[in-house]
N, C-alpha and C positions, 0 to 999 in steps of 0.2 A: 788207647788209654793205658798208662802204666800202672800196674798194681804190684805191690809186694805184700804178701799176706803171711803173717807169722802164725804158727800154731805150736802146741806142745807144752805150753806153760802150765803151771798149777802149783799145788801145795805138795811139798816133799819134806821128809824128815832129814835132819843132818846126817850126812854120810850116804844119802840116796843119790839116785841118778834121774836125769831127764834128758830127752832129746828134743831140741827145738828144730822146727822146719820153717823155711821161708820160700814160698812159691812165687816166682816172678812171672809176670805176663806183660806183653806190650813192649818188651825190649829184646834186643839180640843178646841173649844171656851170656854167650861165650866171650863177648867183648868187655864184660864188666868184671871188675874186682868186687867181691862180695864181703861185707863185713857185718859182724854182730857188735852192737853197742848196748850198754846198759846204763840206766839211771835209777839210783836209789833215792828214797825220799830225802829231800833237802840236800842233795849232792848233785854235782855236775855230771853230765853224761860222759862216759868213758868208753874207749875202745876195748872190746873184749878179745876179738880175734878177727883176722882178715885173711882171705884167700884170693890170690890173683887169678887172672884168666889162665895162667900157665900152671896153677896149682901150688905156687909157693904160699907158705903160711907164716903168720906172725901172731903172737899172743901177748896179752898183758902178763906181766910177771906174776900177778896174783892168781892166775888161772893155769899157768904152765904146768903140764903134767897131769892136770885134772880134766881140762876141756879139750875137745878136738873139733876143728872145723873141717867140713868137707863139702864138696859140690858134685852135683850130677847134672851135667850140661844137657843130657837127653831129656831130663825132667824139669829143667829150668828151676832147680831147687838147690838151696844151700842148707846145710845142717849144722847144728852145734850139739855135740854130745857132751853132756856135763856129768861128770862123776865126782864122787866124794864131796858133795855139795855142803857148803857151810852157811850158817845164818847170814854172814856178810855178803853172800851171793844174791840175797834177796834184792830184786830190782825189776823194773820193766825192761825187757830185752827187745831191742829193735833191730831190724834188718836194714842194711844200706847197700845200694848198688851204685857203683861209681865207674863210669866209662873210662877206660884206660888211655884214650887218645883225645877225646874232646870233653868239654865241660858239661857233663850230664851227670846228675846226682839225684837219686831217689830214695825215699824212706818209707818203711812200713809203719803201721800204727803201733806196733809193739804187742808183746805178750807178757803177762805178769808171772814171775817166778817167786814163790815164797818158800823159804827154807826155815822150817820151824818144827819143834817137837810139840 
């Protein structure tokens, strides 16, 4: 059974930092590109950051220079370090695993990040 379990969300003041984690089980983690997506209230889900199996990364323009995605294949975990957080970063952040060779795609349930004073 495949599971992606996010953690690390919470309430933080503007300018603060959080680190999200997504622990994967039931998949051969090293074969998957891992991504973080977010969905704010009444908005569509958007890609935040993605890291391929080889470690290449890509970011949404709105988070470049503030967020960093990384992965630890030994721990089957992907991270999202979020610095200089803004109120507009408030959203449910979800983890995605996408196999890079065959059509397999999995989602976590998400973790809420609230940026507010």
